[in-house]
Backbone as JSON Lines, residues from 0, in Angstrom:
{"i":0,"aa":"X","n":[0.9,-18.22,11.41],"ca":[1.87,-16.89,11.28],"c":[3.21,-17.12,11.74]}
{"i":1,"aa":"X","n":[4.51,-16.24,11.02],"ca":[5.7,-16.55,11.49],"c":[5.65,-15.55,12.93]}
{"i":2,"aa":"X","n":[6.92,-16.1,13.69],"ca":[7.33,-15.17,14.93],"c":[7.59,-13.91,14.84]}
{"i":3,"aa":"X","n":[8.24,-13.74,13.06],"ca":[8.66,-12.41,13.03],"c":[7.32,-11.48,12.82]}
{"i":4,"aa":"X","n":[6.26,-11.81,11.96],"ca":[5.31,-11.35,11.57],"c":[4.55,-10.8,12.97]}
{"i":5,"aa":"X","n":[4.34,-11.86,14.0],"ca":[3.9,-11.57,15.1],"c":[4.63,-10.63,16.1]}
{"i":6,"aa":"X","n":[5.73,-10.52,15.93],"ca":[6.46,-9.57,16.63],"c":[6.24,-8.33,15.82]}
{"i":7,"aa":"X","n":[6.22,-7.95,14.69],"ca":[6.24,-7.08,14.02],"c":[4.3,-6.14,14.22]}
{"i":8,"aa":"X","n":[3.61,-7.02,14.39],"ca":[2.32,-6.38,15.01],"c":[2.32,-6.05,16.27]}
{"i":9,"aa":"X","n":[2.95,-6.64,17.02],"ca":[3.02,-6.34,18.36],"c":[3.53,-4.96,18.47]}
{"i":10,"aa":"X","n":[4.6,-4.72,17.6],"ca":[5.24,-3.42,17.46],"c":[4.5,-2.43,17.17]}
{"i":11,"aa":"X","n":[3.76,-3.07,16.25],"ca":[2.75,-1.83,15.32],"c":[1.82,-1.57,16.25]}
{"i":12,"aa":"X","n":[1.0,-2.62,16.93],"ca":[0.0,-2.23,17.83],"c":[-0.05,-1.53,19.26]}
{"i":13,"aa":"X","n":[1.4,-2.16,19.72],"ca":[1.53,-1.72,21.06],"c":[0.8,-2.44,22.05]}
{"i":14,"aa":"X","n":[0.12,-1.89,22.83],"ca":[-0.67,-2.45,24.01],"c":[-2.16,-2.36,23.83]}
{"i":15,"aa":"X","n":[-2.51,-1.5,22.72],"ca":[-3.95,-1.58,22.44],"c":[-4.68,-2.72,21.76]}
{"i":16,"aa":"X","n":[-5.63,-3.53,22.56],"ca":[-6.0,-4.69,22.13],"c":[-6.71,-4.5,20.72]}
{"i":17,"aa":"X","n":[-7.71,-3.84,20.45],"ca":[-8.49,-3.34,19.34],"c":[-7.65,-3.23,18.19]}
{"i":18,"aa":"X","n":[-6.39,-2.48,18.37],"ca":[-5.32,-2.27,17.2],"c":[-4.79,-3.49,16.91]}
{"i":19,"aa":"X","n":[-4.39,-4.33,18.06],"ca":[-3.68,-5.7,17.93],"c":[-4.61,-6.56,17.12]}
{"i":20,"aa":"X","n":[-5.92,-6.72,17.45],"ca":[-6.53,-7.75,16.6],"c":[-6.56,-7.4,15.11]}
{"i":21,"aa":"X","n":[-7.03,-5.97,14.99],"ca":[-7.31,-5.63,13.62],"c":[-5.92,-5.71,12.77]}
{"i":22,"aa":"X","n":[-4.63,-5.27,13.27],"ca":[-3.08,-5.61,12.72],"c":[-3.09,-7.31,12.43]}
{"i":23,"aa":"X","n":[-3.45,-7.98,13.41],"ca":[-3.36,-9.32,13.25],"c":[-4.3,-9.75,12.17]}
{"i":24,"aa":"X","n":[-5.62,-9.45,12.08],"ca":[-6.48,-10.05,11.2],"c":[-6.12,-9.71,9.63]}
{"i":25,"aa":"X","n":[-5.63,-8.46,9.44],"ca":[-5.03,-8.34,8.15],"c":[-3.93,-8.73,8.2]}
{"i":26,"aa":"X","n":[-2.6,-8.84,8.72],"ca":[-1.67,-9.73,8.77],"c":[-2.2,-10.93,8.02]}
{"i":27,"aa":"X","n":[-2.82,-11.86,8.72],"ca":[-3.3,-13.14,8.54],"c":[-3.75,-13.21,7.09]}
{"i":28,"aa":"X","n":[-4.58,-11.98,6.81],"ca":[-5.25,-12.0,5.54],"c":[-4.47,-11.75,4.7]}
{"i":29,"aa":"X","n":[-3.2,-11.02,4.64],"ca":[-2.14,-10.6,3.5],"c":[-1.34,-12.01,3.47]}
{"i":30,"aa":"X","n":[-0.98,-12.64,4.63],"ca":[-0.18,-13.87,4.15],"c":[-1.2,-15.09,3.38]}
{"i":31,"aa":"X","n":[-2.43,-15.07,3.86],"ca":[-3.33,-16.17,3.14],"c":[-3.31,-15.61,1.63]}
{"i":32,"aa":"X","n":[-3.26,-14.43,1.21],"ca":[-3.38,-13.88,-0.08],"c":[-2.2,-14.19,-0.94]}
{"i":33,"aa":"X","n":[-1.49,-14.64,-0.19],"ca":[-0.14,-14.85,-1.01],"c":[1.32,-13.87,-0.89]}
{"i":34,"aa":"X","n":[0.81,-12.84,-0.02],"ca":[2.13,-11.92,0.31],"c":[3.29,-12.45,0.95]}
{"i":35,"aa":"X","n":[4.46,-12.07,0.56],"ca":[5.64,-12.92,1.19],"c":[5.91,-12.06,2.45]}
{"i":36,"aa":"X","n":[6.5,-12.81,3.34],"ca":[6.72,-11.94,4.54],"c":[7.52,-10.81,4.02]}
{"i":37,"aa":"X","n":[8.55,-10.66,3.68],"ca":[9.31,-9.42,3.31],"c":[8.09,-8.38,3.12]}
{"i":38,"aa":"X","n":[7.43,-8.64,2.35],"ca":[6.24,-7.71,1.84],"c":[5.24,-7.34,3.02]}
{"i":39,"aa":"X","n":[4.77,-8.13,3.72],"ca":[4.07,-7.73,4.79],"c":[4.78,-7.02,5.84]}
{"i":40,"aa":"X","n":[5.96,-7.23,6.08],"ca":[6.71,-6.36,7.04],"c":[6.95,-4.94,6.47]}
{"i":41,"aa":"X","n":[7.23,-5.03,5.33],"ca":[7.53,-3.73,4.35],"c":[6.02,-2.77,4.79]}
{"i":42,"aa":"X","n":[5.01,-3.33,4.55],"ca":[3.85,-2.66,4.64],"c":[3.8,-2.33,5.94]}
{"i":43,"aa":"X","n":[3.45,-3.33,6.9],"ca":[3.39,-3.02,8.57],"c":[4.31,-1.84,9.14]}
{"i":44,"aa":"X","n":[5.51,-1.4,8.54],"ca":[6.24,-0.54,8.99],"c":[5.75,0.94,8.09]}
{"i":45,"aa":"X","n":[4.96,0.77,7.24],"ca":[4.49,1.96,6.33],"c":[3.22,2.52,6.36]}
{"i":46,"aa":"X","n":[2.19,1.39,6.57],"ca":[0.84,1.88,6.56],"c":[0.43,2.37,7.9]}
{"i":47,"aa":"X","n":[-0.63,3.26,8.11],"ca":[-1.11,3.59,9.43],"c":[-1.94,2.64,9.53]}
{"i":48,"aa":"X","n":[-3.36,2.37,8.66],"ca":[-4.29,1.74,9.11],"c":[-4.52,0.19,8.76]}
{"i":49,"aa":"X","n":[-4.74,-0.62,9.68],"ca":[-4.99,-2.08,9.06],"c":[-5.69,-2.38,7.98]}
{"i":50,"aa":"X","n":[-6.97,-1.24,7.96],"ca":[-7.81,-1.08,6.76],"c":[-7.08,-1.14,5.46]}
{"i":51,"aa":"X","n":[-6.04,-0.34,5.25],"ca":[-5.37,-0.43,4.4],"c":[-4.77,-1.56,3.95]}
{"i":52,"aa":"X","n":[-4.24,-2.39,4.56],"ca":[-3.63,-3.65,4.41],"c":[-4.71,-4.66,3.95]}
{"i":53,"aa":"X","n":[-5.73,-4.55,4.75],"ca":[-6.91,-5.59,4.2],"c":[-7.28,-4.89,2.68]}
{"i":54,"aa":"X","n":[-7.67,-3.79,2.25],"ca":[-7.65,-3.47,0.9],"c":[-6.46,-3.85,-0.03]}
{"i":55,"aa":"X","n":[-5.68,-3.69,0.4],"ca":[-4.45,-4.08,-0.46],"c":[-4.47,-5.71,-0.51]}
{"i":56,"aa":"X","n":[-4.57,-6.42,0.2],"ca":[-4.75,-7.53,-0.05],"c":[-5.88,-8.26,-0.66]}
{"i":57,"aa":"X","n":[-7.22,-7.2,-0.6],"ca":[-8.2,-7.41,-1.58],"c":[-7.94,-7.08,-3.15]}
{"i":58,"aa":"X","n":[-6.83,-6.37,-3.11],"ca":[-6.84,-5.57,-4.53],"c":[-5.65,-6.43,-5.04]}
{"i":59,"aa":"X","n":[-4.6,-7.14,-4.5],"ca":[-3.73,-7.69,-5.2],"c":[-3.93,-9.25,-5.38]}
{"i":60,"aa":"X","n":[-4.91,-9.67,-4.31],"ca":[-5.39,-11.2,-4.66],"c":[-3.81,-11.93,-4.19]}
{"i":61,"aa":"X","n":[-3.33,-12.72,-5.21],"ca":[-2.23,-13.3,-5.24],"c":[-1.39,-12.67,-6.04]}
{"i":62,"aa":"X","n":[-0.2,-12.42,-5.33],"ca":[0.63,-11.58,-6.18],"c":[1.32,-12.05,-7.63]}
{"i":63,"aa":"X","n":[1.41,-13.41,-7.47],"ca":[1.87,-14.02,-8.81],"c":[2.96,-14.87,-8.18]}
{"i":64,"aa":"X","n":[3.23,-16.14,-9.29],"ca":[4.28,-16.81,-8.98],"c":[5.57,-16.53,-8.77]}
{"i":65,"aa":"X","n":[6.39,-17.35,-8.0],"ca":[7.53,-16.91,-7.63],"c":[8.71,-16.41,-8.52]}
{"i":66,"aa":"X","n":[8.15,-16.47,-10.02],"ca":[9.17,-16.12,-10.91],"c":[8.81,-14.35,-11.08]}
{"i":67,"aa":"X","n":[7.29,-13.95,-10.68],"ca":[7.45,-12.71,-10.67],"c":[7.91,-11.66,-9.87]}
{"i":68,"aa":"X","n":[8.08,-10.56,-10.06],"ca":[8.26,-9.47,-8.95],"c":[7.38,-9.55,-7.32]}
{"i":69,"aa":"X","n":[7.75,-9.53,-6.52],"ca":[7.32,-9.3,-5.26],"c":[6.64,-8.01,-5.04]}
{"i":70,"aa":"X","n":[5.51,-7.79,-4.11],"ca":[5.19,-6.53,-3.93],"c":[6.2,-5.2,-3.8]}
{"i":71,"aa":"X","n":[7.0,-5.7,-2.77],"ca":[8.39,-4.72,-2.39],"c":[8.71,-4.51,-3.67]}
{"i":72,"aa":"X","n":[9.29,-5.53,-4.22],"ca":[10.02,-5.29,-5.92],"c":[9.14,-4.35,-6.49]}
{"i":73,"aa":"X","n":[8.27,-4.6,-6.27],"ca":[7.51,-3.83,-7.83],"c":[7.1,-2.45,-7.45]}
{"i":74,"aa":"X","n":[6.94,-2.08,-6.03],"ca":[6.74,-0.78,-5.61],"c":[8.19,-0.29,-5.56]}
{"i":75,"aa":"X","n":[9.26,-0.86,-5.11],"ca":[10.51,-0.2,-5.59],"c":[11.42,0.0,-6.6]}
{"i":76,"aa":"X","n":[10.36,-0.92,-7.83],"ca":[10.93,-0.68,-9.09],"c":[9.95,0.79,-9.81]}
{"i":77,"aa":"X","n":[8.8,0.74,-9.16],"ca":[7.88,2.02,-9.43],"c":[8.65,3.16,-9.05]}
{"i":78,"aa":"X","n":[9.18,3.36,-7.9],"ca":[9.28,4.49,-7.34],"c":[11.1,4.86,-7.44]}
{"i":79,"aa":"X","n":[11.8,3.94,-8.49],"ca":[12.96,4.29,-8.85],"c":[13.02,4.92,-10.14]}
{"i":80,"aa":"X","n":[11.42,4.84,-11.17],"ca":[11.17,5.53,-12.37],"c":[10.88,6.87,-11.84]}
{"i":81,"aa":"X","n":[10.61,7.3,-10.54],"ca":[10.23,8.68,-10.26],"c":[11.18,9.45,-9.34]}
{"i":82,"aa":"X","n":[10.88,10.38,-9.15],"ca":[11.8,11.33,-7.93],"c":[11.3,11.02,-6.72]}
{"i":83,"aa":"X","n":[10.42,9.93,-6.26],"ca":[9.83,9.89,-5.32],"c":[10.52,8.61,-4.46]}
{"i":84,"aa":"X","n":[10.51,8.56,-3.25],"ca":[11.06,7.53,-2.54],"c":[10.25,6.28,-2.51]}
{"i":85,"aa":"X","n":[10.45,5.26,-2.06],"ca":[9.47,3.93,-1.73],"c":[8.53,4.19,-0.9]}
{"i":86,"aa":"X","n":[8.9,4.95,0.32],"ca":[8.2,5.38,1.39],"c":[7.27,6.06,1.06]}
{"i":87,"aa":"X","n":[7.65,7.5,0.28],"ca":[6.39,8.29,-0.24],"c":[5.4,7.6,-1.23]}
{"i":88,"aa":"X","n":[6.0,6.36,-2.0],"ca":[4.91,5.75,-2.79],"c":[3.92,4.87,-1.84]}
{"i":89,"aa":"X","n":[4.39,4.1,-0.97],"ca":[3.99,3.65,0.3],"c":[2.37,4.75,0.6]}
{"i":90,"aa":"X","n":[3.28,5.54,0.91],"ca":[2.28,6.49,1.55],"c":[1.19,6.83,0.67]}
{"i":91,"aa":"X","n":[1.38,7.21,-0.58],"ca":[0.35,7.39,-1.96],"c":[-0.7,6.43,-2.02]}
{"i":92,"aa":"X","n":[0.07,5.1,-2.04],"ca":[-0.81,3.85,-1.8],"c":[-1.91,3.9,-1.05]}
{"i":93,"aa":"X","n":[-1.29,4.02,0.14],"ca":[-2.31,3.99,1.23],"c":[-3.42,5.15,1.21]}
{"i":94,"aa":"X","n":[-2.94,6.13,0.68],"ca":[-4.0,7.07,0.43],"c":[-5.07,6.84,-0.38]}
{"i":95,"aa":"X","n":[-4.65,6.05,-1.72],"ca":[-5.55,5.57,-2.6],"c":[-6.36,4.62,-2.12]}
{"i":96,"aa":"X","n":[-5.65,3.55,-1.49],"ca":[-6.53,2.55,-0.77],"c":[-7.36,3.16,0.06]}
{"i":97,"aa":"X","n":[-7.24,4.19,0.91],"ca":[-8.11,4.47,1.73],"c":[-9.47,5.31,0.99]}
{"i":98,"aa":"X","n":[-9.2,5.98,-0.04],"ca":[-10.21,6.4,-0.93],"c":[-11.21,5.55,-1.24]}
{"i":99,"aa":"X","n":[-10.49,4.41,-1.86],"ca":[-11.53,2.86,-2.4],"c":[-12.14,2.73,-1.45]}
{"i":100,"aa":"X","n":[-11.67,2.57,0.12],"ca":[-12.49,1.98,1.23],"c":[-13.67,2.66,1.4]}
{"i":101,"aa":"X","n":[-13.41,4.36,1.55],"ca":[-14.48,5.06,1.58],"c":[-15.5,5.12,0.59]}
{"i":102,"aa":"X","n":[-15.27,4.65,-0.5],"ca":[-16.02,4.47,-1.49],"c":[-16.69,3.09,-2.06]}
{"i":103,"aa":"X","n":[-16.26,2.18,-1.09],"ca":[-16.66,0.7,-1.03],"c":[-16.12,-0.11,-2.4]}
{"i":104,"aa":"X","n":[-14.79,0.31,-2.66],"ca":[-14.51,-0.21,-4.13],"c":[-13.06,-1.01,-4.04]}
{"i":105,"aa":"X","n":[-12.71,-1.62,-5.08],"ca":[-11.4,-2.33,-5.32],"c":[-11.13,-1.77,-6.29]}
{"i":106,"aa":"X","n":[-9.67,-2.05,-6.42],"ca":[-8.8,-2.37,-7.55],"c":[-7.83,-3.13,-7.78]}
{"i":107,"aa":"X","n":[-7.17,-3.57,-8.82],"ca":[-5.84,-4.25,-8.88],"c":[-4.83,-3.38,-8.62]}
{"i":108,"aa":"X","n":[-3.6,-4.29,-8.32],"ca":[-2.32,-3.89,-8.02],"c":[-1.88,-2.98,-9.24]}
{"i":109,"aa":"X","n":[-2.03,-3.78,-10.36],"ca":[-1.39,-2.92,-11.39],"c":[-2.17,-1.52,-11.72]}
{"i":110,"aa":"X","n":[-3.56,-1.44,-11.45],"ca":[-3.98,-0.28,-11.81],"c":[-3.85,0.76,-10.63]}
{"i":111,"aa":"X","n":[-3.65,0.22,-9.22],"ca":[-3.17,1.3,-8.4],"c":[-1.93,1.9,-8.44]}
{"i":112,"aa":"X","n":[-0.84,0.73,-9.05],"ca":[0.35,1.46,-9.18],"c":[0.82,2.38,-10.32]}
{"i":113,"aa":"X","n":[-0.22,2.13,-11.2],"ca":[-0.24,3.04,-12.71],"c":[-1.03,4.27,-12.38]}
{"i":114,"aa":"X","n":[-1.67,4.58,-11.41],"ca":[-2.49,5.75,-10.9],"c":[-1.33,6.47,-10.31]}
{"i":115,"aa":"X","n":[-0.69,5.56,-9.31],"ca":[0.49,6.48,-8.84],"c":[1.81,7.01,-9.4]}
{"i":116,"aa":"X","n":[2.04,6.17,-10.6],"ca":[2.83,6.28,-11.48],"c":[2.75,7.73,-12.17]}
{"i":117,"aa":"X","n":[1.01,7.67,-12.83],"ca":[0.65,9.04,-13.35],"c":[0.72,10.39,-12.77]}
{"i":118,"aa":"X","n":[0.3,9.95,-11.19],"ca":[0.46,10.98,-10.28],"c":[1.83,11.89,-10.05]}
{"i":119,"aa":"X","n":[2.81,10.68,-9.77],"ca":[4.13,10.98,-9.57],"c":[4.83,11.74,-11.15]}
{"i":120,"aa":"X","n":[4.47,11.34,-12.12],"ca":[5.22,12.03,-13.08],"c":[4.67,13.48,-13.39]}
{"i":121,"aa":"X","n":[3.02,13.49,-13.17],"ca":[2.57,14.89,-13.08],"c":[3.01,15.73,-12.21]}
{"i":122,"aa":"X","n":[3.41,15.52,-10.85],"ca":[3.65,15.99,-9.79],"c":[5.35,16.71,-10.0]}
{"i":123,"aa":"X","n":[5.94,15.5,-10.65],"ca":[7.45,15.73,-10.78],"c":[7.56,16.93,-11.63]}
{"i":124,"aa":"X","n":[6.66,17.06,-13.1],"ca":[6.66,18.01,-14.16],"c":[6.28,19.15,-13.52]}
{"i":125,"aa":"X","n":[5.46,19.47,-12.49],"ca":[4.9,20.76,-11.95],"c":[5.85,21.13,-11.01]}
{"i":126,"aa":"X","n":[5.37,21.97,-10.16],"ca":[6.06,22.65,-9.09],"c":[6.65,21.86,-8.21]}
{"i":127,"aa":"X","n":[6.36,20.59,-8.03],"ca":[7.07,19.82,-7.04],"c":[6.9,20.04,-5.52]}
{"i":128,"aa":"X","n":[5.85,20.84,-5.38],"ca":[5.71,21.42,-3.9],"c":[4.95,20.56,-2.73]}
{"i":129,"aa":"X","n":[4.45,19.36,-3.62],"ca":[3.27,18.33,-2.81],"c":[4.18,17.27,-2.85]}
{"i":130,"aa":"X","n":[4.01,16.44,-1.89],"ca":[4.34,15.19,-1.56],"c":[3.64,14.21,-2.41]}
{"i":131,"aa":"X","n":[4.08,13.41,-2.89],"ca":[3.16,12.02,-3.46],"c":[1.8,12.06,-2.63]}
{"i":132,"aa":"X","n":[1.89,11.72,-1.73],"ca":[0.45,11.23,-0.8],"c":[-0.41,12.56,-1.11]}
{"i":133,"aa":"X","n":[-0.08,13.68,-0.74],"ca":[-0.79,14.78,-0.95],"c":[-1.23,15.37,-2.26]}
{"i":134,"aa":"X","n":[-0.34,14.84,-2.98],"ca":[-0.6,15.0,-4.61],"c":[-1.62,13.97,-4.98]}
{"i":135,"aa":"X","n":[-1.54,13.07,-4.4],"ca":[-2.5,11.85,-4.85],"c":[-3.9,12.13,-4.47]}
{"i":136,"aa":"X","n":[-3.71,12.67,-2.88],"ca":[-5.14,13.18,-2.55],"c":[-5.64,13.92,-3.84]}
{"i":137,"aa":"X","n":[-4.99,15.16,-3.92],"ca":[-5.35,15.98,-4.81],"c":[-5.63,15.34,-6.28]}
{"i":138,"aa":"X","n":[-5.34,14.49,-6.52],"ca":[-5.73,14.13,-8.0],"c":[-7.46,13.11,-7.74]}
{"i":139,"aa":"X","n":[-7.25,12.39,-6.52],"ca":[-8.4,11.54,-6.31],"c":[-9.66,12.31,-6.14]}
{"i":140,"aa":"X","n":[-9.42,13.6,-5.26],"ca":[-10.36,14.54,-5.14],"c":[-10.81,15.37,-6.7]}
{"i":141,"aa":"X","n":[-9.85,15.47,-7.33],"ca":[-10.33,16.42,-8.69],"c":[-10.89,15.48,-9.82]}
{"i":142,"aa":"X","n":[-10.02,14.2,-9.89],"ca":[-10.22,13.04,-11.1],"c":[-11.01,11.99,-10.56]}
{"i":143,"aa":"X","n":[-11.01,11.79,-9.42],"ca":[-11.3,10.31,-8.79],"c":[-10.36,9.39,-9.22]}
{"i":144,"aa":"X","n":[-10.92,8.03,-9.19],"ca":[-10.41,6.74,-9.37],"c":[-10.79,6.14,-10.38]}
{"i":145,"aa":"X","n":[-10.34,5.67,-11.53],"ca":[-11.24,4.81,-12.56],"c":[-10.5,3.61,-12.49]}
{"i":146,"aa":"X","n":[-11.19,2.34,-12.51],"ca":[-10.63,1.17,-12.09],"c":[-11.09,0.26,-10.95]}
C-alpha cells in the first residue's frame, strides 16, 4: 500500500485502533480489487464506514481496463447529469451500500449508479426538499433494491 493511502487511513481513523484496522483492511481490499489510488482516496474522504468501502469493493470487483472510466470519473459523470454534487452522490451510494450490507446482499456498480440516477431524476422532478442521500433512503424503504 502506498504511503499516501496509509496517511489517508491514519487521518480517517485517528488514534482509534479498531477504526484503523477496519479502514486498513478495507483499503487493502479496494487496492487489490483494482480501484486506483485516486478513487480510494476519494472514497476515504467521503464514506463514513469502512464496511461501505468493503461492500463497494465487492460490488465493483475490478473496475475495468485502463481505457475505461475510473470509479471517480464514473461518479463525476453521473453527478454532472443531475443537480446533485459528487459528494451527494457518494453519500447516496454509501446509504445504498449500507442497505445492501444489512440485507447481506451485493450488486454491481452499474446497478448501484443506475439506482442513484433514477432517484436523482425523480427527486429533482419533485419538490427537491430532500438531499440525495435522504431521498435514496426513502426510495430504499419504499421500493427496496432490485439487483
